[in-house]
C-alpha positions as CSV (number, residue, x, y, z in Angstrom):
1,M,-139.7,72.0,27.6
2,M,-139.5,73.0,31.2
3,R,-142.7,72.5,33.1
4,L,-144.2,74.3,36.1
5,S,-144.5,71.2,38.2
6,Y,-142.5,72.6,41.1
7,L,-144.5,75.9,41.0
8,V,-147.8,73.9,40.9
9,V,-146.8,72.0,44.0
10,A,-145.9,75.3,45.8
11,V,-149.2,77.0,44.7
12,A,-151.3,74.0,45.6
13,F,-149.7,74.0,49.1
14,G,-150.3,77.7,49.4
15,F,-153.9,77.4,48.4
16,C,-154.6,76.6,52.0
17,Q,-155.2,80.2,52.9
18,P,-152.7,81.8,55.3
19,R,-153.7,81.6,58.9
20,L,-151.7,83.3,61.6
21,S,-151.4,81.6,64.9
22,L,-152.5,84.7,66.8
23,S,-154.8,84.3,69.8
24,S,-156.6,87.5,69.4
25,E,-160.2,87.5,68.4
26,L,-159.6,90.0,65.6
27,S,-157.1,87.7,64.0
28,V,-159.4,84.7,64.0
29,K,-162.2,86.8,62.7
30,L,-160.0,88.2,59.9
31,N,-159.0,84.7,58.9
32,D,-162.6,83.5,58.8
33,N,-163.7,86.5,56.8
34,W,-160.8,86.1,54.4
35,E,-161.7,82.5,53.7
36,R,-165.3,83.4,53.0
37,F,-164.1,86.2,50.7
38,V,-161.9,83.8,48.7
39,G,-164.7,81.2,48.5
40,S,-167.2,83.9,47.2
41,L,-164.7,85.6,44.8
42,I,-163.8,82.4,42.8
43,T,-167.4,82.0,41.9
44,Q,-167.5,85.5,40.3
45,P,-166.7,86.1,36.6
46,A,-163.0,87.0,36.0
47,K,-161.8,89.5,33.4
48,I,-158.8,87.3,32.5
49,T,-158.6,83.5,33.1
50,I,-155.5,81.5,32.1
51,T,-155.8,77.9,33.0
52,Q,-153.0,76.0,34.7
53,Q,-152.9,73.6,31.7
54,R,-152.1,76.5,29.4
55,L,-149.6,78.0,31.8
56,N,-147.7,74.7,31.9
57,Q,-146.9,75.2,28.2
58,Y,-144.6,78.1,29.0
59,P,-141.4,77.9,31.1
60,V,-141.6,80.2,34.2
61,A,-138.1,81.5,33.6
62,L,-139.2,83.1,30.4
63,L,-142.3,84.7,32.0
64,L,-140.3,86.6,34.6
65,P,-139.1,90.2,33.8
66,S,-135.5,89.2,34.6
67,A,-135.5,87.1,31.4
68,L,-135.2,90.4,29.4
69,Y,-131.8,91.4,30.9
70,P,-128.3,90.0,30.8
71,D,-127.6,87.3,33.4
72,L,-124.6,88.8,35.2
73,T,-125.0,86.4,38.1
74,R,-123.8,83.5,35.9
75,Y,-121.8,85.2,33.2
76,S,-119.2,87.9,33.3
77,W,-119.5,91.2,31.5
78,Q,-116.5,90.2,29.3
79,Q,-118.3,87.0,28.2
80,I,-121.4,89.0,27.3
81,A,-119.3,91.6,25.4
82,G,-117.5,88.7,23.6
83,L,-120.8,87.2,22.5
84,H,-121.9,90.6,21.1
85,H,-118.5,90.8,19.2
86,L,-119.1,87.3,17.8
87,N,-122.6,88.3,16.8
88,K,-121.5,91.4,14.9
89,T,-118.2,90.1,13.3
90,C,-118.6,86.3,13.3
91,A,-115.1,86.2,14.7
92,E,-114.5,84.6,18.1
93,P,-112.7,87.1,20.4
94,K,-109.3,86.0,21.7
95,G,-108.6,85.5,25.4
96,I,-112.3,85.1,26.4
97,E,-113.9,81.7,27.1
98,L,-117.4,82.0,25.8
99,P,-120.4,79.8,27.1
100,A,-120.5,76.8,24.8
101,R,-124.2,76.9,24.1
102,A,-124.3,80.6,23.3
103,K,-121.1,80.3,21.2
104,E,-122.7,77.5,19.2
105,F,-125.9,79.6,18.7
106,E,-124.0,82.7,17.5
107,L,-121.9,80.7,15.1
108,A,-125.0,79.1,13.6
109,L,-126.5,82.5,13.0
110,C,-123.3,83.6,11.3
111,R,-123.5,80.7,9.0
112,Q,-127.2,81.3,8.4
113,Q,-127.8,77.8,9.6
114,L,-131.3,76.7,10.6
115,L,-131.6,75.0,14.0
116,P,-134.0,72.3,14.8
117,I,-136.8,72.9,17.4
118,N,-135.2,70.3,19.8
119,W,-132.1,72.4,20.0
120,F,-134.1,75.2,21.7
121,K,-135.9,72.8,24.1
122,Q,-132.7,71.1,25.3
123,G,-130.5,73.1,27.6
124,E,-130.8,76.7,28.8
125,L,-133.7,78.7,27.3
126,N,-132.3,82.2,28.1
127,H,-129.5,83.8,26.2
128,P,-126.7,85.1,28.5
129,A,-127.2,88.6,27.0
130,G,-130.9,88.6,27.8
131,G,-134.0,87.4,26.0
132,S,-134.5,83.8,24.8
133,Y,-132.6,81.8,22.2
134,A,-135.9,81.3,20.3
135,G,-136.7,85.0,20.2
136,R,-133.2,85.9,19.0
137,Y,-133.3,83.1,16.4
138,L,-136.7,84.1,14.9
139,K,-135.5,87.8,14.7
140,S,-132.3,86.8,12.9
141,V,-133.7,84.1,10.6
142,A,-135.9,86.6,8.9
143,K,-132.8,88.0,7.4
144,F,-131.4,84.7,6.2
145,E,-131.2,84.0,2.4
146,V,-132.3,80.4,3.0
147,T,-136.0,79.3,3.2
148,P,-137.4,80.7,6.5
149,P,-138.9,78.3,9.1
150,S,-142.5,77.2,8.5
151,A,-145.5,78.6,10.3
152,E,-145.7,75.5,12.4
153,V,-142.1,75.9,13.6
154,K,-142.8,79.6,14.5
155,V,-145.8,78.6,16.6
156,K,-143.8,76.0,18.5
157,L,-140.9,78.4,19.0
158,S,-143.4,81.1,20.2
159,Q,-143.8,79.1,23.4
160,L,-140.1,79.7,24.1
161,L,-140.2,83.5,23.8
162,V,-139.8,85.8,26.7
163,L,-143.1,87.3,27.9
164,G,-141.9,90.8,27.0
165,N,-141.9,89.7,23.3
166,S,-145.1,90.8,21.7
167,D,-145.3,87.5,19.8
168,H,-145.6,85.5,23.1
169,P,-149.1,84.0,23.3
170,L,-149.6,85.3,26.8
171,H,-148.1,88.7,26.2
172,D,-151.4,90.7,26.1
173,Q,-152.9,88.9,29.1
174,L,-150.0,88.9,31.5
175,M,-148.0,92.1,30.6
176,P,-150.6,94.4,32.3
177,L,-149.3,92.9,35.6
178,G,-146.1,94.8,35.1
179,P,-142.6,93.7,36.4
180,E,-143.6,94.0,40.1
181,G,-146.8,92.1,39.6
182,L,-145.1,89.3,37.6
183,N,-142.4,88.9,40.2
184,S,-144.9,88.9,43.0
185,L,-147.4,86.5,41.5
186,L,-145.0,84.0,40.0
187,N,-142.4,84.0,42.7
188,L,-143.8,85.2,46.0
189,H,-147.6,85.3,46.6
190,Q,-150.8,83.9,45.4
191,W,-152.5,87.4,45.3
192,Y,-151.5,90.7,43.8
193,L,-153.4,93.9,44.1
194,H,-152.6,96.1,41.1
195,P,-152.3,99.9,41.4
196,D,-155.2,100.2,38.9
197,G,-157.5,98.4,41.4
198,S,-157.7,95.0,39.8
199,L,-157.0,91.9,41.9
200,W,-155.0,88.9,40.5
201,F,-155.2,85.4,41.9
202,Y,-152.8,82.4,41.2
203,N,-153.9,79.0,42.4
204,E,-153.8,75.4,41.1
205,N,-156.5,76.2,38.5
206,G,-154.4,79.0,36.9
207,I,-154.4,82.8,37.0
208,S,-157.5,85.0,37.3
209,Q,-157.9,88.8,37.2
210,Y,-160.9,90.3,39.0
211,E,-162.0,93.9,38.3
212,N,-162.3,96.5,41.0
213,N,-166.0,96.5,41.3
214,I,-166.3,92.7,41.5
215,W,-163.9,92.1,44.4
216,L,-164.9,95.3,46.3
217,A,-168.5,94.1,46.5
218,V,-167.4,90.7,47.8
219,A,-165.0,92.3,50.3
220,K,-167.8,94.5,51.5
221,N,-170.1,91.5,52.0
222,N,-167.4,89.8,54.1
223,A,-166.6,92.9,56.2
224,I,-162.9,93.3,55.1
225,D,-160.8,95.9,53.4
226,L,-157.7,95.3,51.2
227,V,-155.1,98.0,51.9
228,F,-151.6,98.3,50.3
229,K,-148.8,97.4,52.8
230,S,-147.2,100.8,52.1
231,N,-150.4,102.6,53.3
232,T,-150.7,101.0,56.7
233,N,-148.6,100.3,59.8
234,I,-150.6,97.4,61.1
235,C,-150.7,94.2,59.1
236,Q,-152.0,91.0,60.7
237,L,-152.8,89.1,57.6
238,A,-151.0,89.6,54.2
239,P,-151.6,87.0,51.5
240,G,-150.0,89.3,48.9
241,N,-148.7,92.9,48.5
242,F,-151.7,94.0,50.6
243,C,-153.0,93.7,54.1
244,I,-156.4,92.5,55.2
245,Q,-158.2,94.8,57.6
246,E,-161.6,94.6,59.3
247,K,-164.1,96.9,57.6
248,P,-165.5,99.3,60.2
249,T,-169.2,98.6,60.9
250,V,-171.8,101.1,61.7
251,S,-172.6,101.1,65.4
252,F,-176.0,102.6,66.2
253,I,-175.2,102.9,69.8
254,R,-172.1,104.9,69.0
255,I,-174.0,107.1,66.6
256,I,-176.6,107.7,69.3
257,L,-173.9,108.6,71.9
258,E,-172.0,110.9,69.6
259,G,-175.3,112.5,68.5
260,G,-176.2,113.0,72.2
261,L,-172.8,114.6,72.9
262,V,-173.3,117.0,70.0
263,L,-176.8,117.9,71.1
264,L,-175.5,118.3,74.7
265,S,-172.7,120.5,73.6
266,I,-175.1,122.7,71.5
267,F,-177.5,122.9,74.5
268,L,-174.7,124.0,76.9
269,L,-173.3,126.5,74.4
270,T,-176.7,127.9,73.9
271,K,-177.4,128.1,77.6
272,L,-174.0,129.9,78.1
273,L,-174.7,132.4,75.4
274,L,-178.2,133.0,76.8
275,N,-176.9,133.5,80.3
276,R,-174.3,136.0,79.0
277,Y,-177.0,137.8,77.0
278,L,-179.3,138.0,80.1
279,E,-176.4,139.2,82.3
280,A,-175.5,141.9,79.7
281,K,-179.1,142.9,79.5
282,E,-179.4,143.1,83.3
283,R,-176.2,145.2,83.5
284,G,-177.6,147.4,80.8
285,F,-180.8,147.8,82.8
286,I,-178.9,148.7,86.0
287,L,-176.7,151.2,84.2
288,Q,-179.8,152.7,82.6
289,L,-181.4,152.9,86.1
290,L,-178.3,154.5,87.6
291,T,-178.1,157.0,84.7
292,H,-181.8,157.9,85.2
293,E,-181.3,158.3,89.0
294,L,-178.4,160.6,88.4
295,R,-180.7,163.1,86.9
296,T,-182.1,164.1,90.2
297,P,-178.8,165.0,92.0
298,I,-177.6,166.6,88.8
299,A,-180.8,168.8,88.7
300,S,-180.2,169.7,92.4
301,L,-176.6,170.5,91.6
302,A,-177.7,172.7,88.7
303,M,-180.0,174.7,91.1
304,T,-177.0,175.1,93.5
305,V,-174.8,176.3,90.6
306,E,-177.4,178.8,89.6
307,Q,-177.6,180.2,93.1
308,F,-173.8,180.6,93.4
309,R,-173.8,182.2,89.9
310,D,-176.3,184.8,91.2
311,A,-173.9,185.6,94.1
312,F,-170.7,185.3,92.1
313,D,-169.6,188.9,92.5
314,E,-169.9,188.5,96.3
315,L,-167.6,185.5,96.4
316,S,-163.9,185.8,97.3
317,P,-161.4,185.2,94.4
318,S,-160.5,181.7,95.8
319,L,-164.2,180.8,95.9
320,Q,-164.7,182.1,92.5
321,D,-162.0,179.7,91.2
322,S,-163.7,176.9,93.1
323,F,-167.0,177.8,91.6
324,S,-165.5,177.8,88.1
325,R,-164.2,174.2,88.7
326,L,-167.6,173.3,90.1
327,T,-169.4,174.7,87.0
328,F,-167.0,172.8,84.6
329,D,-167.5,169.5,86.5
330,Y,-171.2,170.0,86.5
331,Q,-171.3,170.6,82.7
332,R,-169.1,167.5,82.1
333,L,-171.2,165.3,84.4
334,K,-174.4,166.5,82.7
335,Q,-173.0,165.9,79.3
336,L,-171.8,162.4,80.3
337,T,-175.2,161.5,81.7
338,N,-177.1,162.7,78.7
339,T,-174.8,160.8,76.3
340,S,-175.0,157.6,78.4
341,Q,-178.8,157.9,78.5
342,G,-179.0,158.4,74.8
343,Y,-176.8,155.4,74.2
344,L,-178.8,153.2,76.5
345,S,-182.2,154.3,75.2
346,E,-181.6,154.8,71.5
347,G,-178.7,152.6,70.8
348,K,-175.4,153.2,69.1
349,K,-176.7,155.6,66.5
350,S,-177.3,158.2,69.2
351,F,-174.0,157.3,70.8
352,L,-172.2,158.1,67.6
353,D,-174.1,161.1,66.6
354,S,-171.9,163.9,65.2
355,Q,-172.3,167.6,65.7
356,P,-171.2,170.4,63.3
357,I,-168.2,172.3,64.7
358,L,-165.4,174.6,63.5
359,L,-162.1,172.7,63.9
360,S,-160.1,175.7,65.1
361,E,-162.6,176.5,67.9
362,W,-162.7,172.9,69.1
363,L,-158.9,172.6,69.0
364,E,-158.4,176.0,70.8
365,Y,-160.8,174.8,73.6
366,L,-158.8,171.5,74.0
367,C,-155.4,173.0,73.8
368,A,-156.2,175.9,76.2
369,K,-157.1,173.4,78.9
370,Y,-153.6,171.8,78.8
371,N,-151.6,174.8,77.6
372,I,-150.3,173.2,74.4
373,V,-150.1,174.4,70.8
374,Y,-151.7,172.9,67.8
375,S,-151.2,172.9,64.0
376,L,-154.1,172.8,61.5
377,D,-153.5,172.5,57.8
378,Q,-157.0,173.9,56.9
379,D,-159.8,175.2,59.0
380,N,-163.4,174.2,58.1
381,H,-166.6,173.0,59.6
382,C,-166.8,169.2,60.2
383,H,-169.4,166.8,61.6
384,L,-167.6,165.1,64.5
385,P,-168.6,163.0,67.6
386,V,-167.2,165.9,69.6
387,Y,-167.7,164.4,73.1
388,W,-166.1,160.9,72.5
389,L,-163.4,162.2,70.2
390,G,-162.6,164.8,72.8
391,I,-162.3,162.1,75.5
392,C,-159.8,160.2,73.4
393,L,-157.7,163.2,72.6
394,E,-157.6,164.4,76.2
395,N,-156.6,160.9,77.3
396,L,-153.7,161.0,74.8
397,I,-152.7,164.5,75.8
398,R,-152.6,163.7,79.5
399,N,-150.5,160.6,78.8
400,S,-148.0,162.7,76.8
401,L,-147.9,165.4,79.5
402,E,-147.3,162.8,82.3
403,Y,-145.0,160.3,80.6
404,G,-143.6,162.0,77.5
405,K,-141.1,164.8,77.1
406,P,-142.0,168.4,76.1
407,P,-142.8,170.0,73.8
408,I,-146.3,168.5,73.3
409,R,-147.9,169.3,70.0
410,L,-151.3,168.6,68.4
411,L,-151.1,168.1,64.6
412,V,-154.3,168.1,62.6
413,T,-154.3,167.3,58.8
414,H,-156.7,166.2,56.2
415,M,-155.7,163.1,54.2
416,N,-157.8,161.0,51.8
417,K,-161.2,161.8,53.3
418,Y,-159.7,161.2,56.8
419,L,-159.1,163.7,59.6
420,V,-155.7,162.8,61.0
421,I,-155.1,164.0,64.6
422,T,-151.6,163.4,66.1
423,V,-150.5,163.9,69.6
424,Q,-146.7,164.2,69.5
425,D,-144.0,164.6,72.1
426,A,-140.2,164.4,72.2
427,G,-140.1,161.1,74.1
428,D,-139.2,157.6,72.8
429,I,-141.3,154.6,73.8
430,P,-139.0,151.4,74.1
431,S,-139.6,149.0,71.2
432,T,-140.7,146.2,73.5
433,Y,-143.3,148.3,75.2
434,L,-144.5,149.7,71.9
435,Y,-145.0,146.2,70.5
436,K,-147.0,145.2,73.6
437,L,-149.1,148.3,73.5
438,I,-150.1,147.6,69.9
439,R,-150.4,143.8,70.0
440,S,-151.9,143.3,73.5
441,N,-153.5,144.9,76.5
442,H,-150.2,145.4,78.3
443,Q,-150.0,148.4,80.5
444,L,-147.1,150.8,80.3
445,R,-146.6,152.9,83.5
446,G,-150.3,153.6,83.8
447,M,-150.9,154.1,80.0
448,G,-152.3,150.7,79.2
449,I,-155.9,151.1,80.5
450,G,-156.4,154.6,78.9
451,L,-155.0,153.4,75.6
452,R,-157.2,150.3,75.6
453,L,-160.2,152.6,76.1
454,V,-159.1,155.0,73.4
455,K,-158.5,152.1,70.9
456,R,-162.0,150.7,71.6
457,I,-163.7,154.0,71.3
458,I,-161.9,155.0,68.1
459,K,-162.8,151.6,66.7
460,Q,-166.5,152.1,67.6
461,L,-166.3,155.5,65.8
462,G,-165.0,153.8,62.7
463,G,-161.5,155.1,62.9
464,K,-158.0,153.8,63.7
465,L,-155.4,154.5,66.4
466,K,-151.7,154.2,65.5
467,I,-148.7,154.4,67.8
468,N,-145.2,155.3,66.5
469,K,-141.9,156.1,68.0
470,C,-138.9,158.4,67.4
471,P,-140.6,160.7,68.3
472,T,-143.6,159.3,70.2
473,R,-146.8,159.8,68.2
474,F,-150.3,158.7,68.9
475,T,-152.4,159.2,65.7
476,I,-156.2,159.1,65.4
477,E,-157.5,158.6,61.8
478,Y,-161.2,159.5,61.7
479,P,-163.2,159.1,58.5
480,L,-165.1,162.3,57.5
């Protein structure tokens, strides 16, 4: 029987925990913390413990996952195929030199010949086609017509089975490691961190498995973390398939500094918002004051207009035209002042107040000023914010008159509880300008500022402004 003496020597040598000759303070600290971790962990209860004395009863070559597969490094595929032919037909294939031990074994099975235990212990343990000679023998001998081996013989031969055989005494304990874990623990490292969180340890005393909650508590007490190599780019100490990293500690100074920065940021943001609020309030007060002060010159202007109206017939035709313009400007200035004052004193409700109006009368008034025609699908009385909606429409009409192409038309329709008003001309806004007008505050030959105001006012009124091309159309959708 093969022993694990060479592996015991290697493991005993490796039990001196790995230390990297790095001069950094962190490396020294990690080494010290790791040694304390190992010293504390081995005193904890293990889920699985297999002593070294018991491990020595089983050859390492049969514990490795490679024992299950054909040994193509030492034997050719023709030789393995020849052994399979011999096993099935009991006739030696011609032209193929079979391994002597395997050939002897297969011929004994063909003759249903019982082999002594010493035959399995002397020479190679693994069959060239995979598995162990003992495992293949026990599987075949059950079909022999002769008296099967005794229970004592089966027990002794079970020590020469591959670990993947369910009859192997260590099958249930070591198979949870999986192929990667077995190769790592038996060939490469002392430690193996299983994907299920368990930690396996192989030293001169044997193999131990520690559950996740056990080793995590010990690692926490020693200020380290175990991280899979595939999950990190920095690895200063790696006693297995994982890296040892320093566990971050809570720094009260850092917490205080970060908390202070957060509070300072909140304070500065609050102060900025408060300053903006106060500035807006001050601007509102100044605007309210100016609006109030405008009432006096407007009242004086009203008296002047009334005086001229009394003497209207005595004025020359040119002065009569000037008086008409003066009257119109006075009425508009008065309306603007009253609306602004209502907005400043009573809020947006007054600003957005609607008045009942007959659509045809309102449209005739607007179109007559600019000498354009309109189209109305149905005439009725509506409640509209006449003043602000009129400002928006006049702005759009002036833009079309100045930058569009005739004819200019005003189209008014009712659609799904919306009043849809479209100012249309025969022009064509370039696609790039149209995109910028819709998506940003870009100005197009003087149109940008006015359109921005129209968009903002329409939005305040609860409506939408749409811009289309081919032909150019500015459409206001106002909810009724």
